C-alpha positions as CSV (number, residue, x, y, z in Angstrom):
1,X,0.1,0.3,0.3
2,X,1.6,3.2,-1.2
3,X,2.1,6.6,1.0
4,X,-1.4,8.7,1.0
5,X,-3.6,5.8,0.1
6,X,-5.3,6.1,3.8
7,X,-6.0,9.2,5.7
8,X,-5.2,8.1,9.5
9,X,-3.0,5.4,8.3
10,X,-0.8,6.7,5.4
11,X,1.6,3.8,5.0
12,X,1.6,0.6,5.1
13,X,3.7,-2.7,3.8
14,X,1.8,-5.9,5.2
15,X,4.7,-8.2,4.5
16,X,7.0,-6.2,6.7
17,X,5.0,-5.1,9.3
18,X,4.3,-6.7,12.5
19,X,0.6,-7.3,11.8
20,X,-1.9,-7.0,15.0
21,X,-3.8,-4.5,16.5
22,X,-2.8,-1.1,17.8
23,X,-3.8,0.5,21.4
24,X,-3.5,4.0,22.3
25,X,-5.1,7.0,24.6
26,X,-6.2,10.2,23.3
27,X,-4.6,13.1,26.1
28,X,-7.8,15.1,26.2
29,X,-10.9,12.4,25.9
30,X,-12.1,10.1,28.0
31,X,-11.7,6.7,25.3
32,X,-9.0,4.6,24.4
33,X,-8.8,3.0,20.9
34,X,-8.2,-0.2,19.4
35,X,-7.2,0.0,15.7
36,X,-6.5,-2.5,12.9
37,X,-3.5,-2.1,10.6
38,X,-5.8,-0.2,7.7
39,X,-6.7,2.3,10.5
40,X,-9.8,1.2,11.0
41,X,-11.3,1.4,14.8
42,X,-12.5,-2.1,16.2
43,X,-12.8,-1.5,19.9
44,X,-13.3,1.4,22.4
45,X,-13.3,1.4,26.0
46,X,-15.2,4.2,27.7
47,X,-13.4,5.3,31.2
48,X,-14.9,8.3,33.5
49,X,-11.6,9.7,33.5
50,X,-9.2,11.3,31.2
51,X,-5.8,9.4,30.4
52,X,-3.1,9.8,32.9
53,X,-1.1,8.9,31.1
54,X,-2.0,5.9,29.2
55,X,-3.8,2.2,29.1
56,X,-2.6,-1.3,28.6
57,X,-4.4,-4.3,27.7
58,X,-3.9,-6.9,29.8
59,X,-3.6,-10.7,28.8
60,X,-7.0,-11.4,30.2
61,X,-8.2,-9.1,28.0
62,X,-8.6,-6.2,30.4
63,X,-7.9,-2.5,30.1
64,X,-5.3,-1.3,32.7
65,X,-6.3,2.3,32.6
66,X,-4.5,5.3,34.6
67,X,-6.9,8.5,34.9
68,X,-6.5,12.1,35.5
69,X,-8.1,13.4,38.4
70,X,-8.7,16.7,37.4
71,X,-8.5,18.5,41.1
72,X,-5.0,16.7,42.1
73,X,-2.3,18.1,44.3
74,X,-0.6,19.6,41.2
75,X,-3.0,20.3,38.8
76,X,-2.1,22.3,35.9
77,X,1.5,22.1,37.5
78,X,3.5,19.0,36.9
79,X,2.7,17.0,33.9
80,X,2.0,13.3,34.3
81,X,-0.5,13.9,36.6
82,X,-2.8,11.0,37.4
83,X,-4.4,10.1,40.4
84,X,-6.7,7.0,40.1
85,X,-5.7,3.2,38.4
86,X,-8.9,1.5,36.8
87,X,-9.2,-2.2,35.2
88,X,-11.9,-2.6,33.0
89,X,-13.4,-5.6,31.5
90,X,-13.6,-6.1,27.6
91,X,-16.9,-3.8,27.7
92,X,-15.7,-1.3,30.0
93,X,-17.2,-2.3,33.0
94,X,-14.9,-1.5,36.3
95,X,-13.5,-4.5,37.8
96,X,-10.7,-2.9,39.8
97,X,-9.7,0.5,41.3
98,X,-6.7,2.0,43.4
99,X,-6.4,5.9,44.0
100,X,-3.5,7.7,45.1
101,X,-3.5,11.2,44.0
102,X,0.3,11.0,43.9
103,X,0.2,9.0,41.1
104,X,1.7,10.1,38.2
105,X,2.9,8.8,34.1
106,X,2.8,5.0,34.3
107,X,2.7,1.8,35.8
108,X,3.3,-2.2,36.2
109,X,0.9,-5.1,36.5
110,X,3.6,-7.7,37.8
111,X,3.3,-11.5,37.4
112,X,2.2,-12.0,40.6
113,X,-0.7,-9.9,40.3
114,X,0.5,-7.0,42.0
115,X,0.9,-3.7,40.5
116,X,3.9,-1.3,40.8
117,X,2.9,2.8,40.5
118,X,5.0,5.6,39.9
119,X,4.2,8.4,42.8
120,X,5.4,12.0,43.8
121,X,6.9,12.5,47.2
122,X,8.5,15.5,48.6
123,X,11.9,15.6,49.3
124,X,13.2,16.6,52.8
125,X,14.4,19.9,53.1
126,X,18.0,18.6,54.4
127,X,18.5,16.7,51.3
128,X,16.8,18.9,49.3
129,X,19.5,21.9,50.5
130,X,22.0,19.8,48.7
131,X,19.9,19.2,45.5
132,X,22.4,20.9,42.5
133,X,21.1,22.3,39.0
134,X,18.0,23.6,37.9
135,X,17.1,27.2,37.6
136,X,17.5,28.8,41.3
137,X,14.2,29.6,42.9
138,X,11.8,27.8,41.1
139,X,11.4,24.7,43.6
140,X,7.4,24.8,44.0
141,X,6.5,26.7,47.7
142,X,10.0,26.0,48.9
143,X,9.4,22.4,48.2
144,X,11.3,20.2,45.7
145,X,9.3,17.1,44.5
146,X,10.9,13.5,43.8
147,X,10.0,10.1,43.4
148,X,8.8,7.2,44.8
149,X,7.5,3.3,43.7
150,X,4.5,1.8,45.6
151,X,4.3,-1.9,45.3
152,X,0.2,-2.8,46.0
153,X,-1.4,-6.0,46.3
154,X,-5.2,-7.0,44.6
155,X,-6.5,-5.1,47.9
156,X,-4.9,-1.7,48.0
157,X,-2.1,-2.8,50.1
158,X,1.4,-1.3,50.0
159,X,3.4,-4.3,50.3
160,X,7.0,-2.5,49.0
161,X,8.1,1.2,48.7
162,X,10.8,2.7,47.6
163,X,11.9,6.8,48.0
164,X,14.1,8.3,45.7
165,X,15.6,10.5,48.0
166,X,17.3,7.7,50.1
167,X,19.4,6.3,47.5
168,X,19.8,9.1,45.2
169,X,23.2,11.2,45.2
170,X,23.0,15.1,44.8
171,X,26.3,15.2,43.9
172,X,25.6,12.9,41.2
173,X,22.0,13.4,40.0
174,X,21.9,16.8,39.1
175,X,19.2,18.6,37.5
176,X,19.1,19.8,33.9
177,X,20.3,23.4,34.3
178,X,17.5,24.4,31.7
179,X,14.5,22.9,34.0
180,X,12.6,24.2,37.1
181,X,13.5,22.5,40.9
182,X,9.8,22.3,41.6
183,X,11.3,17.9,41.1
184,X,14.5,16.5,41.3
185,X,13.9,13.6,39.0
186,X,10.4,13.9,37.5
187,X,10.2,10.2,36.2
188,X,8.0,9.3,33.6
189,X,8.0,5.3,33.5
190,X,7.8,2.0,35.4
191,X,9.0,-1.3,34.2
192,X,9.6,-4.1,36.8
193,X,11.9,-6.5,34.8
194,X,12.0,-10.4,34.8
195,X,14.5,-10.3,37.8
196,X,12.1,-8.0,39.9
197,X,14.3,-5.0,40.0
198,X,12.7,-1.8,38.8
199,X,13.7,0.5,35.5
200,X,12.8,4.0,35.0
201,X,13.6,7.1,33.2
202,X,14.4,10.8,34.7
203,X,13.5,13.4,32.5
204,X,15.4,16.1,34.2
205,X,18.2,13.8,35.1
206,X,18.7,12.7,31.3
207,X,19.0,9.2,32.9
208,X,18.0,5.5,32.8
209,X,17.8,4.0,36.0
210,X,17.8,0.7,37.5
211,X,16.4,0.0,41.0
212,X,17.6,-3.0,42.7
213,X,14.6,-4.0,44.7
214,X,16.1,-6.1,47.4
215,X,18.5,-2.9,48.3
216,X,16.9,0.0,47.2
217,X,20.4,1.3,45.3
218,X,20.2,2.4,42.1
219,X,22.5,-0.5,40.4
220,X,22.5,1.3,37.0
221,X,23.0,4.6,35.6
222,X,23.4,5.9,32.1
223,X,22.5,8.9,29.8
224,X,24.3,11.9,31.3
225,X,25.6,13.8,28.5
226,X,24.0,11.1,25.7
227,X,20.4,11.1,26.8
228,X,18.3,14.6,26.8
229,X,15.2,14.2,28.9
230,X,14.2,10.5,27.9
231,X,11.0,8.3,27.9
232,X,10.0,4.9,28.2
233,X,13.6,2.9,28.5
234,X,12.4,-1.1,28.1
235,X,14.6,-4.3,28.5
236,X,14.8,-6.2,25.3
237,X,15.1,-10.1,25.1
238,X,19.1,-10.0,24.2
239,X,19.1,-8.2,27.7
240,X,20.0,-4.5,25.9
241,X,17.5,-1.7,26.5
242,X,15.6,0.9,24.0
243,X,14.8,4.3,25.3
244,X,13.1,7.1,23.6
245,X,15.4,10.2,23.2
246,X,13.5,13.2,23.2
247,X,16.3,15.9,22.6
248,X,14.8,18.7,24.6
249,X,17.8,21.1,26.1
250,X,20.5,18.6,24.4
251,X,23.6,19.9,24.9
252,X,26.6,21.8,22.9
253,X,24.0,21.0,19.8
254,X,22.1,23.9,17.9
255,X,19.5,21.4,16.3
256,X,17.3,19.4,18.4
257,X,16.1,16.4,17.4
258,X,14.8,13.1,18.6
259,X,16.1,9.4,18.0
260,X,15.2,5.9,19.5
261,X,18.4,3.9,21.1
262,X,19.5,0.3,21.7
263,X,22.0,0.5,24.8
264,X,23.9,-2.6,25.6
265,X,23.6,-2.8,29.1
266,X,27.2,-4.0,30.3
267,X,29.1,-1.5,28.1
268,X,26.8,1.5,27.9
269,X,27.8,1.0,24.3
270,X,24.8,2.2,21.7
271,X,24.3,-0.7,19.2
272,X,21.6,0.7,17.1
273,X,19.7,4.0,16.4
274,X,16.7,5.7,14.5
275,X,16.9,9.1,13.7
276,X,15.5,10.9,10.6
277,X,17.8,11.5,7.7
278,X,17.0,15.3,8.3
279,X,16.8,15.1,12.0
280,X,14.7,18.1,13.2
281,X,12.0,16.9,11.0
282,X,12.2,14.2,13.8
283,X,11.6,15.7,17.2
284,X,9.2,15.0,20.1
285,X,10.3,17.2,23.0
286,X,8.3,15.6,25.5
287,X,5.9,12.5,26.2
288,X,6.3,9.4,23.4
289,X,7.9,6.1,24.0
290,X,8.8,3.1,21.5
291,X,8.1,-0.5,21.2
292,X,10.6,-3.3,19.7
293,X,8.1,-5.7,18.3
294,X,8.5,-9.8,17.8
295,X,10.0,-9.3,14.1
296,X,12.5,-6.8,15.4
297,X,10.7,-3.6,14.1
298,X,10.2,-1.0,16.4
299,X,6.6,0.7,17.1
300,X,7.4,4.5,17.9
301,X,5.1,7.1,19.1
302,X,5.9,10.5,18.4
303,X,3.7,11.6,21.2
304,X,2.8,15.5,20.9
305,X,1.4,15.2,17.3
306,X,-0.4,11.7,17.9
307,X,2.5,10.3,15.3
308,X,2.8,6.3,15.2
309,X,4.8,4.5,12.8
310,X,6.8,1.4,12.8
311,X,10.2,0.6,11.4
312,X,12.5,-2.1,10.4
313,X,16.1,-2.1,11.9
314,X,17.1,-0.3,8.5
315,X,14.9,2.5,9.2
316,X,12.1,1.5,6.6
317,X,9.0,3.0,7.5
318,X,6.4,0.0,6.9
319,X,3.5,1.4,8.8
320,X,2.7,4.6,10.0
321,X,-0.8,6.2,11.6
322,X,-1.9,10.0,12.6
323,X,-4.4,10.2,15.7
324,X,-7.0,12.3,14.1
325,X,-8.9,13.0,17.4
326,X,-8.0,17.0,18.6
327,X,-9.0,17.9,21.8
328,X,-8.2,21.6,23.8
329,X,-6.3,20.7,26.8
330,X,-5.4,23.8,29.0
331,X,-4.4,21.8,31.8
332,X,-0.7,21.3,30.6
333,X,-1.4,24.8,28.3
334,X,-1.1,22.9,25.3
335,X,-4.5,24.1,23.5
336,X,-6.0,22.0,20.6
337,X,-4.2,18.7,20.0
338,X,-4.0,15.2,19.0
339,X,-1.0,14.5,21.5
340,X,-0.8,10.8,22.9
341,X,1.4,9.9,25.8
342,X,2.5,6.2,24.1
343,X,0.9,3.5,21.8
344,X,1.2,0.1,22.3
345,X,1.3,-2.9,19.3
346,X,-0.3,-6.3,20.2
347,X,-0.2,-9.2,17.7
348,X,-3.1,-10.6,16.3
349,X,-2.6,-13.8,18.5
350,X,-2.3,-11.9,21.9
351,X,-4.3,-13.8,24.5
352,X,-6.3,-10.6,25.4
353,X,-8.2,-11.1,21.9
354,X,-9.0,-14.7,22.6
355,X,-13.1,-14.6,21.7
356,X,-12.9,-10.7,21.6
357,X,-15.2,-9.4,18.9
358,X,-12.6,-7.3,16.6
359,X,-15.3,-6.2,14.2
360,X,-14.6,-2.7,12.1
361,X,-18.4,-2.5,11.0
362,X,-19.5,-1.8,14.4
363,X,-17.8,1.7,14.1
364,X,-19.2,2.1,10.6
365,X,-19.8,5.5,10.7
366,X,-16.6,6.7,12.5
367,X,-14.4,4.3,10.2
368,X,-16.2,6.5,7.2
369,X,-14.9,9.2,8.6
370,X,-11.3,8.4,9.6
371,X,-10.8,5.3,8.6
372,X,-9.2,3.9,5.1
373,X,-12.0,4.4,2.9
374,X,-12.6,8.2,3.7
375,X,-12.0,11.0,1.4
376,X,-12.4,8.4,-1.7
377,X,-14.3,9.7,-4.7
């Protein structure tokens, strides 16, 4: 299929793409959408909250959805605000809920049924006084906020907790000089690795961090001087780490650009990267993510423009989609936008689709407006 044959799906090369369904939650609405490779809507979940910031499809067919509570403690101040985590069945019925006004950005459903959540925590004054970097005088009401992780069980009990200020080093973990000092780390991702350790990305420290769950110590830091406000690091099957390098405040370079990188953990060597041949053509200054697919391709979400595209190892775009839904997003002072925090691809054989109805005819009117037959004469 040639470029521009479709509306929202602008490129699709079936024999090179990893075929399946793509899940995304537009920032300004309470709906999470599932589309097929042609860009046709095949399922939708309605939630009582706008996303804070995204949703994941579980193997049992339920949607784990982070919602944004509009009157949270940092309303309109901190990006990524959440406050509630919902599990919805395939038909949208709520089967589980957890509330914490300090939750933000990301979460992880663990193999034991527990859930790891990322949350804000105030840094004690004596530690905050030692934190370096950032723009002087920009603390939030004199307070610097850091990050913590809570592991919660099915009943909402906290069974493990980690507080960043106990393990970060003010001499090493220095805030970007162009960022405010209201947040020390502004972590934006949460992945529980197979060994139980936790991986996250710190926006303000330009770093990927791996936390030893048993000791709480940070056992791996990478990115200072290389990454620029990253998002969404994930562990690959080969032990390497994939990360979205946003490129905002990139040091010593006049040109702003984004890239997706694969890093070898043992050596810190960049073994693969994708960036546009004209670097500034691919620049997503905030949010965004990347997913390595089973066929070796990589799905990229350039969040600020709602742009999803799948590339081969050689950088060929074999699938591309533009989120068609635009909303006014006043709380972050973004305005009218189609932004999406992160997109997820699931193969056609994913267990969560077992017995599910994935019929685009259910959304016939919407697909006539935004799908592959839109504006054909």
